TORKOL-688502 format. One record per residue (C-alpha): residue in one letter; x, y, z. Coordinates in steps of 0.001 Angstrom, whole numbers, plus 500000, padded with zeros to 6 digits. Each point is the difference from the previous one (the first is absolute). Example, Ala and Ser with C-alpha at 12.3 -4.5 7.8 and 13.67 -1.06 7.14 Angstrom:
// residues 2
rest; c1; c2; c3
a; 512300; 495500; 507800 $
s; 501370; 503440; 499340 $
This chain:
// residues 612
rest; c1; c2; c3
m; 020893; 245099; 670248 $
r; 503782; 501079; 500740 $
k; 498928; 503481; 498420 $
v; 497329; 500109; 502302 $
y; 502635; 499407; 503183 $
s; 502354; 502738; 498707 $
l; 497206; 502165; 499615 $
i; 498700; 499443; 503657 $
f; 503617; 500141; 500992 $
g; 500749; 503330; 498468 $
l; 496918; 501183; 501600 $
g; 501044; 499083; 503652 $
v; 503626; 501854; 499031 $
f; 497592; 503333; 499139 $
l; 497139; 499552; 502666 $
f; 503312; 500254; 502189 $
f; 501354; 503038; 498993 $
w; 497897; 501864; 499442 $
l; 497557; 499459; 503292 $
v; 502956; 498933; 502947 $
l; 503238; 501316; 498239 $
p; 498886; 503061; 497934 $
y; 502743; 502525; 501905 $
h; 501998; 498028; 499997 $
l; 500086; 500226; 496372 $
r; 500105; 504028; 500175 $
f; 503246; 500110; 502193 $
h; 501937; 497368; 497168 $
e; 498502; 503349; 497387 $
q; 501109; 502671; 502138 $
f; 503396; 498269; 499879 $
q; 500480; 499327; 496900 $
f; 500662; 503043; 497154 $
f; 499005; 498584; 497224 $
r; 500852; 502567; 496918 $
f; 499428; 500521; 495517 $
g; 502762; 500556; 498462 $
m; 503385; 498610; 498558 $
d; 502015; 501730; 502542 $
y; 498157; 497603; 503274 $
f; 500001; 497166; 497677 $
v; 504030; 499864; 499405 $
d; 500745; 500578; 503715 $
s; 497735; 497762; 501227 $
a; 499986; 496754; 497193 $
l; 503517; 500150; 498371 $
h; 501637; 497704; 503008 $
p; 499618; 496298; 500826 $
e; 496592; 499862; 501292 $
g; 498558; 503262; 498639 $
f; 497737; 499008; 497877 $
s; 497402; 498560; 502311 $
f; 501039; 502512; 502351 $
y; 498810; 502145; 497296 $
l; 496148; 498468; 499186 $
s; 499387; 499432; 503928 $
g; 500617; 503759; 500807 $
f; 497406; 500578; 497026 $
f; 497493; 497509; 501566 $
v; 500766; 501547; 503175 $
q; 498817; 503549; 499076 $
f; 496572; 498286; 499636 $
f; 499416; 499358; 503533 $
r; 499110; 503246; 500370 $
y; 496617; 499041; 499974 $
p; 500026; 496456; 502064 $
w; 497265; 498243; 497760 $
a; 502031; 500332; 497293 $
g; 503807; 498671; 502172 $
a; 497387; 496683; 500947 $
l; 499282; 499245; 495933 $
i; 504132; 500520; 499445 $
l; 500452; 497409; 502347 $
a; 497542; 497942; 499299 $
l; 500798; 499755; 496640 $
l; 503500; 499480; 501089 $
l; 499476; 497432; 501413 $
v; 497925; 498117; 498359 $
l; 502510; 499885; 497136 $
m; 501858; 498945; 501977 $
q; 498565; 497193; 501031 $
r; 498693; 499242; 495954 $
l; 503973; 500067; 499167 $
v; 500754; 497478; 502410 $
a; 497458; 497651; 499192 $
a; 500883; 500064; 496368 $
i; 503352; 499229; 500712 $
a; 498660; 497443; 502039 $
y; 497857; 498768; 497475 $
r; 502922; 499486; 496790 $
a; 502304; 499370; 502537 $
q; 498917; 496649; 500661 $
s; 497869; 499450; 496544 $
g; 502464; 498507; 498364 $
a; 500954; 497982; 502585 $
p; 500832; 495572; 498879 $
g; 497738; 497970; 500221 $
r; 497290; 502414; 500670 $
e; 496781; 499648; 497644 $
f; 500809; 503753; 498178 $
a; 504002; 499373; 499318 $
n; 499231; 500781; 496520 $
a; 497076; 502325; 500554 $
p; 499972; 501304; 496148 $
d; 499193; 503562; 501499 $
r; 500839; 502329; 502215 $
k; 495443; 499344; 501328 $
s; 500045; 496204; 499839 $
a; 503038; 500090; 502773 $
n; 498112; 502376; 502036 $
a; 497240; 498645; 499915 $
s; 501572; 496959; 501883 $
g; 501643; 501480; 502631 $
n; 498880; 498650; 503422 $
p; 497824; 502004; 502146 $
l; 501255; 498540; 503188 $
w; 503224; 502504; 500395 $
y; 497825; 502926; 498435 $
p; 499219; 501559; 503715 $
l; 503665; 500417; 500461 $
t; 500546; 502394; 497311 $
y; 498873; 502457; 501675 $
l; 502316; 499534; 503327 $
p; 502752; 502569; 498203 $
s; 497195; 502594; 499443 $
a; 498032; 499338; 503240 $
f; 503463; 500850; 502695 $
v; 501082; 503102; 497200 $
w; 496020; 501138; 501464 $
l; 501715; 499416; 503443 $
l; 502679; 501692; 498859 $
l; 498392; 503084; 498696 $
c; 498389; 500578; 503590 $
h; 503490; 501062; 501163 $
e; 500606; 503753; 499267 $
n; 503528; 500111; 498920 $
y; 499549; 496805; 497955 $
m; 499990; 501800; 496637 $
l; 497890; 499119; 496602 $
s; 503326; 499950; 497810 $
a; 500061; 496622; 501766 $
v; 497525; 499034; 498489 $
v; 500121; 501086; 496889 $
a; 503455; 498302; 500250 $
l; 498735; 496888; 500528 $
l; 497330; 500209; 497094 $
l; 502544; 500800; 497657 $
a; 501873; 496958; 500958 $
l; 497239; 498012; 499681 $
g; 499621; 501385; 496570 $
a; 503587; 499345; 498567 $
i; 499434; 496267; 501358 $
y; 496637; 499350; 498091 $
l; 501502; 502118; 497059 $
y; 502811; 497044; 500601 $
q; 498024; 497495; 500288 $
r; 498116; 500846; 496325 $
a; 503516; 500051; 497857 $
g; 499224; 496505; 499204 $
n; 503303; 497897; 499891 $
g; 503686; 500242; 498921 $
k; 502512; 502161; 499871 $
s; 497485; 502911; 499587 $
r; 498448; 499603; 503358 $
i; 503640; 499725; 501396 $
a; 500774; 503848; 498232 $
l; 496482; 501240; 500964 $
f; 500445; 499047; 503939 $
y; 503575; 501888; 499933 $
i; 499090; 502737; 498729 $
l; 496723; 500223; 501918 $
q; 502531; 499593; 503315 $
l; 502149; 503068; 499363 $
v; 496371; 502139; 498825 $
l; 498512; 498468; 503284 $
f; 502898; 501449; 502068 $
f; 500203; 503443; 498703 $
l; 495968; 500622; 500415 $
a; 499624; 497978; 503064 $
g; 503076; 499170; 501744 $
g; 500261; 497366; 502407 $
v; 496883; 497973; 499245 $
v; 502813; 498685; 497057 $
v; 500066; 496920; 502983 $
v; 496255; 499024; 499403 $
f; 500373; 499953; 496119 $
t; 503106; 498314; 499816 $
s; 499072; 497529; 502986 $
c; 496832; 499265; 498197 $
f; 502102; 498874; 496907 $
l; 502696; 497871; 501678 $
y; 496806; 497202; 500452 $
l; 498353; 501080; 496469 $
e; 502784; 498496; 498526 $
v; 500083; 497327; 502380 $
f; 496742; 499289; 498819 $
r; 500583; 499826; 496157 $
l; 502721; 497829; 500015 $
g; 497802; 497328; 501552 $
n; 496833; 500761; 497672 $
t; 502628; 499599; 496998 $
g; 499475; 496285; 500321 $
r; 503454; 499320; 499603 $
n; 501769; 498025; 503150 $
i; 501824; 502206; 501699 $
d; 503817; 499561; 500081 $
t; 503523; 502226; 501139 $
r; 499588; 501724; 496361 $
c; 496891; 501525; 500913 $
w; 500641; 501184; 503743 $
m; 502973; 501156; 498317 $
v; 498068; 502588; 497884 $
y; 497312; 500158; 502206 $
a; 504147; 502175; 501630 $
v; 500524; 501713; 497295 $
r; 496756; 502091; 499696 $
v; 498592; 500763; 503458 $
l; 503987; 499648; 502006 $
p; 500068; 503431; 498017 $
a; 497162; 501568; 500661 $
v; 500185; 499014; 504173 $
a; 503659; 501885; 500112 $
l; 498224; 503638; 497808 $
v; 497643; 500227; 502899 $
f; 503319; 501632; 502173 $
l; 502203; 500751; 497685 $
y; 496989; 502584; 498526 $
p; 500144; 501378; 503271 $
m; 503613; 500276; 499860 $
a; 500140; 501994; 496689 $
a; 497206; 502060; 500605 $
r; 502013; 501523; 502790 $
i; 502138; 501282; 497581 $
f; 497342; 502282; 498777 $
w; 497636; 500837; 502771 $
q; 501144; 499865; 503890 $
y; 497569; 498417; 501706 $
p; 501187; 497324; 502372 $
y; 500761; 495927; 498613 $
a; 496898; 498654; 502488 $
k; 497682; 502483; 498897 $
l; 500382; 499633; 496619 $
l; 499210; 495976; 500381 $
g; 497876; 501069; 502785 $
g; 497531; 502593; 498858 $
i; 500749; 503696; 499898 $
h; 496828; 500923; 499965 $
f; 497615; 497209; 501443 $
y; 500379; 501551; 504024 $
r; 499499; 503848; 500671 $
y; 502706; 499296; 502913 $
y; 503580; 500027; 497349 $
y; 502451; 499199; 502352 $
f; 497858; 497350; 501852 $
s; 498858; 496798; 498823 $
y; 496965; 498118; 499985 $
p; 500555; 496770; 499732 $
v; 496471; 498439; 500146 $
q; 499143; 500999; 496342 $
y; 502200; 497785; 498734 $
l; 497886; 497604; 500730 $
a; 497504; 501350; 496605 $
w; 502898; 498951; 498252 $
v; 500375; 496348; 501085 $
l; 496141; 499712; 499901 $
a; 500579; 501292; 496224 $
a; 502094; 497224; 499095 $
a; 499231; 497241; 502519 $
v; 496965; 499839; 498698 $
p; 499405; 498929; 496303 $
l; 503040; 496999; 501167 $
v; 497624; 499407; 502700 $
c; 497091; 499164; 497788 $
r; 502087; 498357; 497122 $
l; 500816; 497655; 502930 $
i; 496719; 499023; 501444 $
p; 498919; 497469; 498128 $
a; 497199; 500138; 497081 $
q; 497812; 496946; 500100 $
a; 497858; 500236; 502907 $
s; 496259; 498200; 500416 $
a; 497235; 501946; 500115 $
r; 499451; 499913; 503866 $
i; 503907; 501129; 501264 $
h; 499315; 502558; 497368 $
r; 496358; 501108; 502387 $
v; 501987; 499339; 503168 $
i; 503794; 502036; 498898 $
s; 498776; 503028; 497704 $
p; 496910; 501334; 502870 $
v; 503386; 499101; 502634 $
l; 502114; 502513; 498150 $
w; 497503; 502892; 499617 $
v; 499054; 499755; 503404 $
l; 503760; 499988; 501556 $
v; 501185; 503070; 497101 $
a; 496539; 502005; 500645 $
t; 500436; 499522; 504419 $
a; 503543; 500204; 499449 $
t; 499573; 504102; 498461 $
a; 497384; 500541; 502713 $
a; 501858; 499431; 502555 $
g; 502676; 501699; 498423 $
l; 498407; 503846; 499236 $
y; 498327; 499245; 503675 $
h; 503704; 500043; 501108 $
v; 501748; 502543; 497778 $
a; 497395; 502016; 499675 $
d; 500812; 503193; 501797 $
k; 496866; 501405; 501132 $
d; 501945; 502843; 502637 $
k; 502160; 501236; 497117 $
e; 497033; 499885; 497643 $
l; 498818; 502807; 502538 $
l; 502756; 502168; 500054 $
f; 500491; 499885; 496509 $
a; 496134; 501481; 500183 $
y; 500027; 502492; 501680 $
d; 503406; 501270; 498034 $
t; 497641; 499975; 496360 $
l; 497335; 501408; 501860 $
v; 502128; 503147; 501628 $
y; 501934; 500022; 496022 $
e; 496581; 500808; 498913 $
e; 498790; 501692; 502350 $
r; 497032; 497839; 500527 $
w; 499746; 500953; 503244 $
e; 495768; 498867; 501458 $
e; 501447; 496118; 498456 $
v; 503034; 501082; 502469 $
l; 497597; 500405; 502914 $
q; 497624; 497517; 498693 $
l; 503191; 497220; 500598 $
a; 500875; 501058; 503149 $
q; 496671; 499100; 501293 $
k; 499693; 496706; 498311 $
e; 503374; 499183; 502207 $
s; 502196; 502009; 502299 $
p; 503336; 501390; 498689 $
g; 502770; 497529; 501195 $
s; 502841; 502124; 499525 $
s; 501519; 503752; 499747 $
l; 499940; 500577; 496220 $
e; 495856; 498270; 499840 $
r; 499859; 503165; 502662 $
v; 501604; 502468; 498206 $
a; 497466; 499381; 497553 $
v; 497034; 499853; 502155 $
n; 500793; 503640; 501610 $
l; 501109; 501651; 496127 $
a; 496346; 498092; 499314 $
l; 498541; 502089; 502857 $
w; 501283; 503244; 498792 $
k; 499495; 500200; 496658 $
t; 496519; 499030; 501104 $
g; 499395; 502929; 502399 $
r; 499699; 496921; 502898 $
l; 503904; 500735; 501791 $
p; 499206; 502056; 503007 $
t; 496494; 497771; 500607 $
e; 500893; 496689; 499207 $
l; 503498; 499323; 500859 $
f; 499762; 497550; 502471 $
h; 496695; 498366; 498525 $
y; 502759; 498002; 497989 $
s; 503384; 498190; 501757 $
q; 502293; 502194; 501178 $
e; 503788; 499163; 501127 $
g; 502343; 503167; 500626 $
t; 500955; 502376; 497548 $
e; 501207; 497630; 497379 $
g; 496616; 499316; 498756 $
l; 499672; 504018; 499177 $
l; 503525; 500412; 499279 $
l; 502397; 497131; 498910 $
t; 503834; 499741; 500177 $
f; 501938; 500110; 497011 $
r; 500328; 496317; 499365 $
r; 502515; 498486; 498010 $
d; 498484; 498291; 497228 $
f; 497614; 500613; 496676 $
f; 496581; 500097; 501339 $
t; 499704; 502039; 503393 $
p; 501186; 502724; 498407 $
l; 497655; 500473; 497200 $
i; 496837; 499667; 502154 $
m; 502020; 502824; 502390 $
s; 500525; 502267; 496873 $
h; 496653; 499958; 499281 $
v; 499284; 501828; 503886 $
y; 502559; 502733; 499575 $
l; 498548; 500813; 496922 $
h; 497075; 500963; 501535 $
l; 501467; 501159; 502399 $
g; 501870; 502600; 498118 $
m; 503088; 498367; 501228 $
v; 501367; 499647; 495986 $
n; 503535; 500150; 500304 $
s; 499737; 496368; 502326 $
a; 496731; 498867; 497809 $
q; 502593; 499923; 496940 $
r; 502926; 498059; 502026 $
n; 498454; 497468; 500857 $
a; 498640; 499601; 497059 $
f; 502863; 499704; 498495 $
d; 502293; 498032; 503002 $
a; 496156; 497726; 499403 $
m; 500914; 499705; 496381 $
e; 504433; 499647; 499924 $
a; 499633; 497159; 503836 $
i; 497628; 497980; 497144 $
p; 501877; 496257; 499882 $
d; 499817; 499115; 496628 $
f; 501435; 503296; 499176 $
q; 496896; 501014; 497897 $
k; 498527; 503026; 499370 $
s; 496160; 501713; 501119 $
a; 497012; 501591; 498432 $
r; 499063; 500765; 503389 $
a; 502362; 501287; 500875 $
y; 500761; 502096; 497332 $
r; 496485; 500995; 499985 $
q; 500455; 501264; 503700 $
l; 503435; 501029; 498801 $
a; 498651; 502520; 496847 $
r; 497335; 500875; 502413 $
t; 502572; 501423; 502886 $
n; 502592; 501528; 497712 $
i; 496602; 501761; 498142 $
i; 499563; 501701; 503518 $
n; 503235; 500959; 500612 $
g; 500288; 501581; 496598 $
h; 502837; 497838; 498558 $
y; 497771; 499688; 496373 $
r; 502841; 498529; 498179 $
v; 500793; 497390; 502450 $
a; 496235; 499395; 500135 $
g; 499848; 499899; 496598 $
s; 502563; 496812; 499902 $
y; 498078; 498502; 502018 $
l; 496364; 500340; 497849 $
e; 502067; 499114; 496980 $
q; 500915; 496482; 500934 $
l; 496457; 499458; 501777 $
s; 498515; 501675; 496438 $
k; 501596; 496565; 498133 $
t; 497680; 497356; 502034 $
l; 496317; 499734; 499544 $
f; 498375; 500410; 503299 $
y; 502362; 503240; 501133 $
r; 499866; 501337; 496521 $
k; 496922; 502114; 500074 $
w; 500460; 501662; 503695 $
a; 503994; 500370; 498437 $
q; 499359; 501959; 497392 $
e; 497189; 502492; 501973 $
a; 502356; 500322; 502128 $
m; 502737; 501165; 497059 $
q; 497347; 502368; 498837 $
i; 499414; 501119; 503650 $
i; 503486; 500837; 500760 $
e; 500300; 502503; 496983 $
d; 497836; 502607; 501628 $
e; 500917; 501084; 503654 $
r; 496381; 500841; 500408 $
r; 498242; 496948; 499554 $
v; 502576; 498414; 502439 $
e; 499144; 502856; 502604 $
e; 496020; 499241; 499249 $
h; 500876; 496519; 499915 $
p; 497139; 498347; 502623 $
e; 503220; 498015; 501872 $
w; 503234; 501142; 499055 $
g; 498765; 503725; 499837 $
r; 498951; 499657; 504113 $
i; 502673; 497166; 500804 $
r; 502493; 503095; 498744 $
g; 498026; 502753; 502748 $
l; 500305; 496926; 503049 $
r; 503618; 499518; 499220 $
y; 503338; 501337; 502781 $
k; 500386; 503660; 499319 $
e; 503493; 499738; 500824 $
e; 503090; 497646; 499952 $
m; 498881; 496764; 502321 $
l; 502077; 496693; 500970 $
f; 498268; 497531; 500179 $
s; 500236; 497963; 504229 $
p; 498550; 496720; 500178 $
e; 500544; 500756; 503541 $
g; 498155; 503417; 499776 $
l; 496460; 498832; 498075 $
n; 498124; 502015; 502297 $
a; 501648; 503267; 500029 $
m; 499977; 499571; 495583 $
l; 496655; 500061; 500408 $
h; 499825; 502924; 502216 $
i; 502328; 501896; 498108 $
l; 497845; 499252; 496704 $
y; 497097; 501267; 501891 $
d; 501217; 502677; 501183 $
q; 501641; 501493; 496730 $
n; 496040; 499082; 497698 $
n; 497254; 500123; 503099 $
d; 497589; 499171; 496655 $
n; 501894; 496116; 500208 $
r; 497423; 498441; 502007 $
m; 501646; 496835; 499238 $
a; 503180; 500812; 501841 $
y; 497686; 501719; 502697 $
d; 498383; 496127; 500548 $
y; 502806; 497943; 499582 $
m; 501864; 502703; 502783 $
l; 497407; 498834; 502475 $
a; 499270; 496471; 499058 $
y; 504377; 499931; 500837 $
t; 499283; 500928; 503124 $
l; 496979; 498015; 500924 $
l; 501658; 496458; 498964 $
a; 503285; 501169; 501327 $
k; 498224; 500163; 503821 $
d; 501130; 504099; 500006 $
l; 497156; 501403; 501132 $
r; 501821; 503433; 501611 $
s; 501275; 500584; 496194 $
f; 496147; 498483; 499182 $
a; 498439; 502840; 502152 $
r; 502536; 502752; 498550 $
y; 499809; 499621; 496487 $
v; 495499; 499507; 499525 $
s; 499316; 503195; 501745 $
l; 502243; 501412; 496821 $
e; 496334; 499054; 497641 $
y; 497911; 500005; 503877 $
p; 500999; 502620; 501793 $
v; 498291; 500076; 504000 $
g; 496978; 501696; 499579 $
n; 499480; 499406; 496863 $
h; 496876; 497909; 499369 $
k; 500936; 498400; 497015 $
p; 498878; 496255; 500378 $
l; 503020; 497248; 500805 $
p; 500287; 496317; 498251 $
v; 498884; 498193; 502848 $
p; 503165; 498347; 499925 $
y; 501565; 503513; 500074 $
q; 497882; 500416; 503399 $
e; 501248; 496225; 501419 $
a; 503200; 501335; 500444 $
l; 499753; 502683; 501185 $
v; 497826; 498944; 502579 $
l; 502317; 497564; 500510 $
y; 503259; 502998; 500741 $
w; 497831; 502034; 501845 $
v; 499155; 497050; 502723 $
q; 503340; 499085; 500389 $
d; 501132; 502660; 501949 $
h; 496450; 501153; 501503 $
p; 496800; 497986; 502207 $
g; 497948; 500261; 496952 $
p; 499132; 501733; 497325 $
e; 498267; 502881; 501384 $
g; 501849; 503164; 498838 $
i; 500998; 498486; 496898 $
p; 500479; 502493; 497322 $
w; 498813; 498252; 496776 $
e; 496603; 499990; 499322 $
i; 499586; 496566; 500498 $
s; 496519; 497970; 499432 $
e; 498127; 498109; 502731 $
d; 500005; 496910; 498119 $
v; 503793; 500199; 500369 $
l; 500086; 500711; 503654 $
q; 497344; 496535; 500623 $
r; 501765; 498185; 497817 $
l; 502850; 500949; 501908 $
d; 498569; 498485; 503371 $
q; 498748; 497217; 498244 $
f; 503450; 498912; 499394 $
t; 502014; 501073; 503170 $
a; 497248; 497984; 501915 $
m; 500212; 497068; 497807 $
y; 503700; 499819; 500035 $
s; 500276; 500550; 503538 $
r; 497376; 496874; 500533 $
f; 502102; 498018; 497795 $
a; 503154; 501020; 500894 $
g; 501386; 496712; 501200 $
g; 499185; 497932; 497170 $
r; 500377; 500699; 496388 $
p; 498391; 503419; 499634 $
e; 500832; 500809; 496160 $
r; 497754; 497109; 499378 $
e; 497118; 501100; 501526 $
l; 499999; 503751; 498890 $
k; 500968; 498760; 496395 $
k; 496283; 500143; 499068 $
d; 498407; 502634; 501969 $
f; 503234; 502530; 499746 $
g; 502518; 498082; 496771 $
n; 499442; 503284; 497668 $
t; 500760; 502314; 502821 $
y; 503945; 501782; 500490 $
w; 499611; 499120; 504018 $
y; 499744; 496355; 498626 $
y; 502873; 500553; 497680 $
v; 502514; 501447; 502749 $
f; 498996; 498196; 502938 $
f; 499990; 496137; 497756 $
t; 502693; 500373; 496686 $
k; 504242; 500345; 500009 $
i; 501255; 502025; 497911 $
């Protein structure tokens, strides 16, 4: 039955991360860069806590596929629960006065475990499940805790005598090097497990017994604090990080104290289970056991509801869909839930242009100024990456390269990013810097999921003609600035104008230039720019948002739309009259609420009711 409980728990973890937070897993994959090869192994694993970091990186590369990442997390958390249960069983199996105190083998001892406390063995795994909902809590912390629990289990199986103590001290040193600060959990369990062994001898515990106990365990406590001091001689890590975790939290210079509750639970649950009386009537069992199950399940569900950040999940979804160029899915996501941040609007507007709908459907989606089109640079490791894709599609290759590089260098735990490496390889290929691109491609070729792309790219860059004919690289190469250009965050619209002026085939630059002026409510510049492709007297049909902007620009200086030089449809003119009449009728109240139903997707509504 207990295996069934573990299976249900694992299934819950799997479904949660696969269906509720899949893009959190993709977020992790993008900002860790696991490579096969001795150089990466030496750099990653040969320092305290390095092995747990290396092993977690191996797992995280599979987070590229959310179902695989969810399966890995489910297996790890189930393994954690099973280890805690096994440790707790062995902690109580030899207690004096119990019917199984002298059980001849492991099977008989374990079989007699008190089922009352079994639900408590899920507490460490359930709490780690909650921690994993935080995008900056790293998988290496989970792997390290599993290594500590595994070491405890090995120590428990060592039998009696000096060999057990010798094994503990060997495991303590090895565990510190492999998993870092979780050696605290291992040592804490050792302290009370040795006390239990004193009680299991059947002899009276006198002063001599306590002296023997002190000789055995006090050096272990001292070594917990001495190991980090010794490690600092060889590795330049702060003492607090060596003891508290180098790779357990993404922000290296910030602490995440709540993670240590998982350590406390992992060490305390076997102790608590030992202290619960083994003998209980069937009536008590029927009451207490279901109550414990309900409490653990309810607390876990309530915690997940509280900590699962759906806003961040939505943001990560937009980012991943842009990265994978799944434009229709971006727009479908925006239709389900209106974009709530500038970064989400950047993704939606890029998807609109890539699907040919930016000029016609710009105001069918939430807009709040030019930040939703071209987001100004932010000093973080996430925003510049998505802007790098926008700049690359525009033909602003150097800006795309700078954003990708800055994003990678800003990763708080100093890791590299396979996504950034791929983007930097593309920008350098487009710029003709094949040697630099080759260095990025070489590292990508050491990965599991980017190897094929990198190897194909390395073959292409050996032939200049193939680069020119490439559907993406060759096209973007032709869209670049023809002259040196100084990037100016305050002059993005002027930069778009120059980009279009140097290559009139750059339709994205032109459409973004017009969209920028519309979002900035700069109708004078819009009227000037729109005439470049839609000159007065030309019968080329104007997109409806352009017509709405032009007629609004015209009536600001004229009594009506009569005499407007651009070709405006009758439908637009009629809707303008309706908008004006309704606006006047509700001007004393809240006209935006009444107008939104019929005119919420018009440029007029944006101009009058959107603050920028």
